[in-house]
N, C-alpha and C positions, 0 to 999 in steps of 0.2 A: 324406318320403323314400320313394322307390319301393322295393319289396321287393328287387329285384335289386341296387340300390345298398347296401341294408342288409346283404345277404348278402355282397357284395364287401367291405364295411367290416369285417364280422365275420371274414372270411377273412384279411384283412390284419392284423387285430389279434391273431389267435390262431395264426398260422402260425409255427412255430419256424424260425429262420433256419438252424439246423444240427442235425446228428444228436446232437451233444453235449447241446444244450439239450433235445431230445426225450428222450434217454436219461435225463436227470435227472428227468423227469416219469414215465417208464415204464422202470423199471430192467430190465436184461437178465434179471434173475432172474424177472421176470414172464413174459417171452417163453419162457425155458427151461422154467419150470414149466408153462406152457400147452401147449407142444409135448410135454412128457413126459406130461401128463394125457390127451392123445388118442393117445399112442403114435406121434407123428410126429416123429422125429428123423432127421437125415441119416445114412444108413448108410454111405455111401461119400464120399470126398473129392470135393466138387463145387466148381466155380467160384462157384456161388451156393447155399450151404447154406440149409436151411430157416430158420435163425435170421435170416439176412440178408434172405431173401425176406419174412419177416414185417414187417421194417422198411420194405421196399419198398412193401408193400401199405398200411401205415399212412401212409407218405409220399404214396402215390397218393390217399388220402382227404383228406389235408391240403392237398396241392397239386393239386387237381382241375382246375386250369386249365392244367396242363402235361402233356406227353407222358410216357409211362412211362420213356423214356430220359432225359428232362430231369430227372425226379424222382430217378432212380438217380444221375445225375451230381451233382445238387444235394446230395443226402444223402451223397455219396461212399461209397455202398455197394459200388461195384465195387472200390475200393482196399482196403476192409476185407475183402472176400471172397477175393480172389485174390492180394493183395499186389503185383501187378504194376502196378496203377494203370490197366490197360487197361479200356476200357468194353465190356461185352458188347453184342451187337446187340440191337435191339428184340425180335426174335423169340426170342432166348434169355431175355430178361426175361419175356416173355409165357409161354413154356413153363415157366419156373420158378414163376411165379405160378399157373399151372394145375396144376402138379404139387403145389403146397402145398395147394390146395383151401380150403374154407370152415371146416372143423372147427377147425384151429388158430387161426384168427382169432376164431371164436366163443369159444374157450377164453380167448384173451387178453382179449377184451371181458368175459367173465364174471368172470374172475379179478380184473382191475383194477377193474371196476365194483363188485364186492362190497367190496373194500378201500376204495376212494375214496368210495363213497356213504355208508358208515357213518361215516367220518372227517368228511366234509363235513356230514352231518346233525348230528353232535355239535357241530361248530364253529359251525353256524348255527342252533342250537336257538332255538325261540321259545316262551317261557313253559314251558320244560322239555320241550317236545315236539320230536321230530326232524322236520325239514322236508326232504321229498324233492322237492317241487315246489310251485309256486304258479301260480295262473291269475289272470286279470284280471277274473273275473266278480264281479258284485255282486248282492245280494239285498235287496229292500226289505221290511221287516217293520214292524209297528206298534211305536211307542215306548211299550212298557209295562214296568212294573217286572219282570215275569216274563222278558221277552225280554232286558232289560238284564242280568239275572242270568245 
């Protein structure tokens, strides 16, 4: 299988179909805590508050084959944000993303990675050791009793 096909298959297999399923994996408490940790909360009432824009950016990463407006529509972020169900223009979505910046997304990643990596390492322990990654390399060594030990 070609790499591009493998990546497409991975995308289809791991893409959440709705915001509800995504929220189950990434609770809103993570997003709120991450925004608080970097001092980035929406100070005034906006059509697209910071909490919503975080979900938009996460959706953009997951649905990288779609436009920003298509991602917002698919995740129904616009209906959550302003209650009217109207869809903001693409330029408003881009401006909201730019206003958010990278620091809140770094905090969401760090916060969730810390919690999930430790839980996963415990769940997938090997011989009592935490497993954080595996590679496909091999090493040939002599078949001696010392090496076997």
